[in-house]
C-alpha positions in Angstrom: 115.0 -45.1 44.9 112.8 -42.8 46.6 114.3 -42.7 49.5 117.4 -41.8 48.2 116.4 -39.7 46.6 114.7 -37.9 49.3 117.5 -37.8 51.4 119.4 -36.4 49.2 118.4 -32.8 50.7 120.0 -30.6 48.3 119.0 -30.4 44.9 115.5 -30.5 46.9 113.3 -32.5 44.5 109.7 -32.4 44.5 109.5 -36.7 43.7 106.1 -37.9 41.8 105.2 -42.0 41.0 104.0 -42.4 38.5 103.6 -46.2 35.9 105.0 -45.9 32.1 102.5 -45.0 29.8 103.9 -44.3 26.2 100.7 -42.3 25.0 100.7 -39.7 27.8 100.7 -36.3 26.9 104.1 -34.1 28.0 104.0 -32.8 31.1 105.8 -29.8 31.0 106.1 -29.4 35.0 108.3 -32.2 35.1 112.1 -31.4 34.3 113.6 -35.1 35.1 112.0 -38.6 34.2 113.9 -41.9 36.1 112.5 -44.5 34.2 113.6 -48.1 36.0 114.1 -51.2 34.6 112.5 -53.6 36.0 112.6 -56.7 34.2 110.2 -55.6 31.2 113.1 -53.8 29.0 110.3 -53.4 26.1 108.3 -51.6 27.7 110.8 -49.4 29.5 112.4 -49.0 26.4 109.7 -47.9 24.8 108.5 -45.5 27.5 112.0 -43.9 27.2 111.7 -43.5 23.7 108.3 -42.0 23.7 110.1 -39.3 26.4 112.7 -38.6 23.9 110.4 -37.5 21.4 108.0 -34.7 23.5 108.2 -31.5 23.9 109.3 -29.8 26.1 111.2 -33.1 27.0 113.1 -33.8 30.0 115.9 -34.7 31.2 116.2 -39.0 31.1 117.8 -41.1 33.4 117.6 -45.0 33.2 118.1 -46.6 36.7 119.5 -50.5 35.5 119.8 -53.5 37.4 121.5 -55.5 35.1 125.3 -54.0 34.0 124.9 -55.7 30.4 126.8 -53.4 27.7 123.8 -54.6 25.4 120.9 -53.2 27.2 122.9 -50.1 28.2 123.6 -49.1 24.4 120.0 -49.7 23.9 119.2 -47.5 26.6 121.5 -44.8 25.2 119.8 -45.2 21.9 116.4 -44.8 23.1 117.3 -41.5 24.6 118.6 -41.7 28.3 120.4 -38.8 29.2 121.9 -40.4 32.6 122.5 -44.0 33.2 122.4 -45.0 37.0 122.7 -48.2 38.7 120.5 -50.0 41.7 120.8 -49.6 44.2 120.9 -46.1 43.9 124.3 -44.3 44.6 123.4 -40.6 46.6 126.9 -39.6 45.1 126.1 -40.5 41.3 122.3 -39.2 41.3 123.6 -36.1 43.3 126.3 -35.5 40.5 123.9 -36.5 37.7 120.8 -34.1 39.1 123.7 -31.6 39.2 124.6 -31.9 35.9 121.3 -31.2 34.7 120.8 -28.1 36.6 123.8 -26.9 35.1 122.6 -27.4 31.9 119.1 -26.4 32.0 120.7 -22.7 33.4 123.3 -22.8 30.8 120.1 -23.2 28.5 118.6 -20.3 29.9 121.8 -18.0 28.7 121.5 -19.8 25.4 118.3 -18.9 24.5 118.9 -15.2 25.5 121.1 -15.3 22.5 117.6 -15.3 20.6 117.2 -11.6 20.2 119.7 -8.9 20.5 123.2 -8.3 19.3 125.2 -11.1 18.3 128.2 -12.1 20.1 131.4 -14.1 18.4 134.2 -15.3 20.3 137.4 -16.0 18.8 140.2 -18.4 20.9 143.1 -20.2 20.2 145.3 -23.0 22.4 148.8 -21.5 20.9 149.8 -18.4 19.9 150.7 -16.7 16.8 147.5 -17.9 14.7 146.5 -14.7 14.7 143.2 -14.2 16.9 143.9 -10.6 18.6 144.4 -9.4 14.9 141.3 -11.0 13.1 138.8 -9.5 16.3 140.3 -6.5 15.4 140.0 -6.6 11.6 136.4 -8.4 11.8 134.7 -5.6 14.2 136.4 -3.2 11.6 134.7 -4.9 8.7 131.6 -5.2 10.2 131.4 -1.4 11.0 132.9 -0.2 7.2 131.5 -2.9 4.8 127.9 -3.3 6.5 127.6 -0.1 9.3 127.2 -2.2 12.3 127.5 -1.3 15.9 130.2 -3.3 17.2 132.3 -3.6 20.4 135.5 -5.4 21.0 136.4 -7.0 24.1 139.7 -7.9 25.3 139.9 -11.1 27.2 143.2 -11.2 26.8 143.2 -10.0 30.1 146.9 -10.7 30.5 148.1 -9.9 27.1 145.8 -6.8 26.4 146.7 -6.4 22.5 143.7 -5.5 21.4 144.4 -2.0 22.2 148.1 -2.0 20.5 146.5 -3.2 17.3 143.8 -0.7 17.2 146.2 1.7 18.3 144.3 2.8 21.5 145.8 4.5 24.8 142.2 3.5 26.5 141.9 5.6 30.1 139.6 3.1 31.1 139.8 -0.2 30.8 137.2 -3.6 32.2 138.7 -3.1 35.4 136.3 0.1 35.7 133.4 -2.8 35.9 135.3 -5.5 37.8 135.9 -3.0 40.9 132.4 -1.8 41.8 130.2 -3.4 44.1 126.5 -2.7 42.5 125.0 -4.0 39.5 126.1 -3.0 36.4 124.6 -0.5 34.2 124.5 0.8 30.4 126.4 4.2 32.3 128.9 2.5 34.2 129.7 0.3 30.5 129.6 3.6 28.3 132.2 5.3 30.7 134.6 2.1 30.4 134.8 2.2 26.4 137.0 3.4 24.1 136.4 4.8 20.9 138.1 4.0 18.3 138.1 6.4 14.7 136.1 3.6 12.9 133.1 3.8 15.1 133.6 0.9 17.0 134.2 0.6 20.8 136.8 -1.4 22.6 136.5 -2.5 26.1 140.5 -2.7 26.9 142.1 -5.3 29.4 143.9 -4.4 32.6 146.7 -1.9 32.6 148.6 -4.2 34.9 149.4 -7.9 34.5 148.1 -8.9 38.1 145.0 -7.0 37.5 143.8 -10.3 35.7 143.1 -12.3 38.6 140.0 -9.8 39.6 137.9 -10.3 36.8 135.5 -12.8 37.4 133.0 -14.6 35.1 130.2 -13.4 36.7 131.6 -9.9 35.8 132.0 -11.1 31.9 128.6 -12.4 31.8 127.0 -9.3 32.9 129.1 -7.4 30.5 128.2 -9.3 27.5 124.5 -9.4 28.6 124.4 -5.8 28.8 126.2 -5.0 25.5 124.0 -7.5 23.7 121.4 -4.8 24.3 123.9 -1.9 23.0 125.7 -3.5 19.8 124.6 -5.3 16.4 128.1 -7.5 17.3 130.3 -8.0 20.7 133.7 -9.7 19.0 135.1 -11.2 22.2 138.5 -11.7 21.5 139.6 -14.5 24.3 143.2 -15.3 23.6 145.3 -18.4 24.4 143.9 -18.5 28.4 141.3 -20.8 28.7 139.4 -19.9 32.2 135.9 -19.6 33.4 136.2 -15.5 31.9 136.8 -17.5 28.4 133.6 -20.1 29.2 131.1 -17.3 30.3 132.0 -15.8 27.1 131.7 -19.2 24.9 128.3 -20.4 26.5 126.7 -16.6 25.3 127.9 -16.7 21.9 125.7 -17.2 18.7 130.0 -18.2 17.0 132.5 -20.1 18.7 135.3 -20.2 16.6 138.7 -21.1 16.7 141.6 -19.5 14.9 144.6 -22.4 13.6 147.2 -22.3 11.0 148.5 -25.0 9.0 150.5 -26.7 11.7 150.6 -30.1 13.5 150.7 -28.4 17.0 147.5 -26.5 16.0 145.8 -29.0 14.8 146.2 -31.1 17.9 145.5 -28.5 19.8 142.1 -28.2 17.8 141.3 -31.3 18.7 141.9 -30.6 22.2 139.5 -27.5 22.4 136.8 -29.7 20.4 137.2 -32.3 23.1 136.3 -29.7 26.3 133.9 -27.8 24.4 132.2 -31.2 24.4 133.0 -32.1 28.2 131.7 -28.5 29.0 128.3 -29.6 27.8 127.7 -26.3 26.3 124.1 -26.3 24.8 123.9 -25.2 21.5 127.6 -24.5 20.8 129.2 -25.5 18.3 132.7 -24.7 17.3 134.3 -23.5 13.9 137.4 -23.4 12.5 139.0 -20.3 10.8 142.5 -21.3 8.9 144.6 -17.9 9.8 147.6 -17.7 7.9 147.0 -19.6 4.8 149.6 -20.2 2.5 148.7 -22.3 -1.0 151.0 -25.3 -1.5 151.9 -25.4 2.2 152.5 -29.6 3.3 150.0 -29.2 5.4 146.7 -28.5 3.4 143.5 -27.1 4.1 141.9 -30.6 3.2 144.1 -32.6 5.2 142.7 -30.2 8.3 139.3 -30.4 7.5 139.8 -34.3 7.4 141.9 -34.4 10.7 139.3 -32.3 12.0 136.4 -34.5 10.5 134.5 -31.1 9.8 135.0 -28.3 7.1 136.8 -25.2 7.7 134.6 -22.4 8.3 136.7 -19.6 6.9 140.0 -19.1 5.5 142.5 -15.8 5.6 145.4 -15.4 3.7 148.9 -14.7 5.8 150.0 -11.0 4.6 152.6 -10.0 7.0 153.7 -7.5 4.6 150.2 -5.4 4.7 149.7 -6.2 8.3 153.4 -4.6 9.3 152.2 -1.5 7.3 149.1 -1.0 9.2 151.0 -1.1 12.7 153.7 1.1 11.3 151.5 3.7 9.8 149.2 3.4 12.9 146.1 3.2 10.5 143.7 0.2 10.4 143.8 -2.5 7.3 140.8 -0.7 5.1 143.0 2.8 5.3 145.9 0.8 4.6 144.7 -2.0 1.9 141.4 -1.9 1.6 141.2 -4.0 -1.7 143.6 -6.6 -0.2 142.7 -10.4 -0.4 143.1 -10.2 3.6 140.6 -7.4 3.2 138.7 -9.0 1.1 138.6 -12.3 3.4 137.7 -10.6 6.5 134.7 -9.0 4.4 133.8 -12.7 3.7 133.5 -13.4 7.1 131.7 -10.4 8.0 129.4 -10.8 5.5 128.5 -14.7 6.5 128.0 -13.3 9.9 125.7 -10.6 9.0 123.1 -12.4 7.2 120.5 -12.9 9.1 121.7 -11.0 11.8 119.9 -7.6 10.7 117.6 -5.8 13.6 114.5 -7.2 14.0 112.8 -3.2 14.2 114.3 -2.4 10.9 115.5 0.8 12.1 118.8 3.0 11.1 122.0 2.4 12.7 121.6 5.2 15.6 124.8 6.0 17.7 125.8 4.8 20.9 124.6 7.8 23.2 121.0 7.0 21.6 121.0 3.4 22.3 122.3 4.1 25.6 119.5 6.4 26.4 116.7 3.9 24.9 117.9 1.3 27.2 118.2 3.5 29.8 114.9 4.9 29.5 113.6 1.3 28.7 114.3 -0.3 31.9 113.0 3.0 33.8 
């Protein structure tokens, strides 16, 4: 096994050989522990279980001679992350090791979210559920009701609906940040943002559809990492198109919301989304569901959807096409047109749930964007 691992070449491994000791103290320098089942299964299972309960916890591989379904179940229950079989196949080992490496990288990205602003991503696999209107209204609710510093990013790059909904005609878009070759800084970011009358800021989608292909996940990641330093909340409209840019936003999000309506197609697509997130293995990312355009008495009830999805609906947003139509025709926002409407109140309730626990740690009062930019620049200098 050692020869097979040493022959991999990539990733480069520092291989240690140890006898199993369930009482051994955890070693933070060990990233992966491979437990070889050589006959004494009970000892190996005991050691595996002890390793799974340690902190820091290494990634646990079990290497088996026997492909017994019963043994494999016991090994997985004991805490194994990966099952490999002897004689060791180099391809299987390489895939498993790179999977662990990618998971660790994503954990590091997710841990960054423990400080700074809160990133909230909204997505749906079908159109017409109101992702864009909800993203914009959520940003406005956080600004109006809680006086938070808020930015919205339009990652629905081909549609670009956020600027239309907010009645903005941005001079610059995300392309201003995708075309440069130097490392992104706060001055570049500030110049690409458009300010709404409410005080929220928009990073708009490209003006030309074909330019959307030029925006990379690395650019999106750098933008979000910087925006978290400048804003209390960053709301991301991921639209209905799933790509690497969306995943870059999801893995940095403290909240990932899937927006669905009362339809069979929406429920089926929600299941597909849950399956995708599970296969991506994003650490710490648990999608929640928002039932948008809710109508009481609909044949497909909230309880039925909750039962189908095997988890409760996080938030229910009522259907109010008349109010949304007045918002669009008047070129005003929801809080100017109908601040006391059930629609506005439901979005404020969602904003309140996000706001709880997301206060700034220094207790300072909200400052202007320019002040925040200067603080970041000064800190970096």
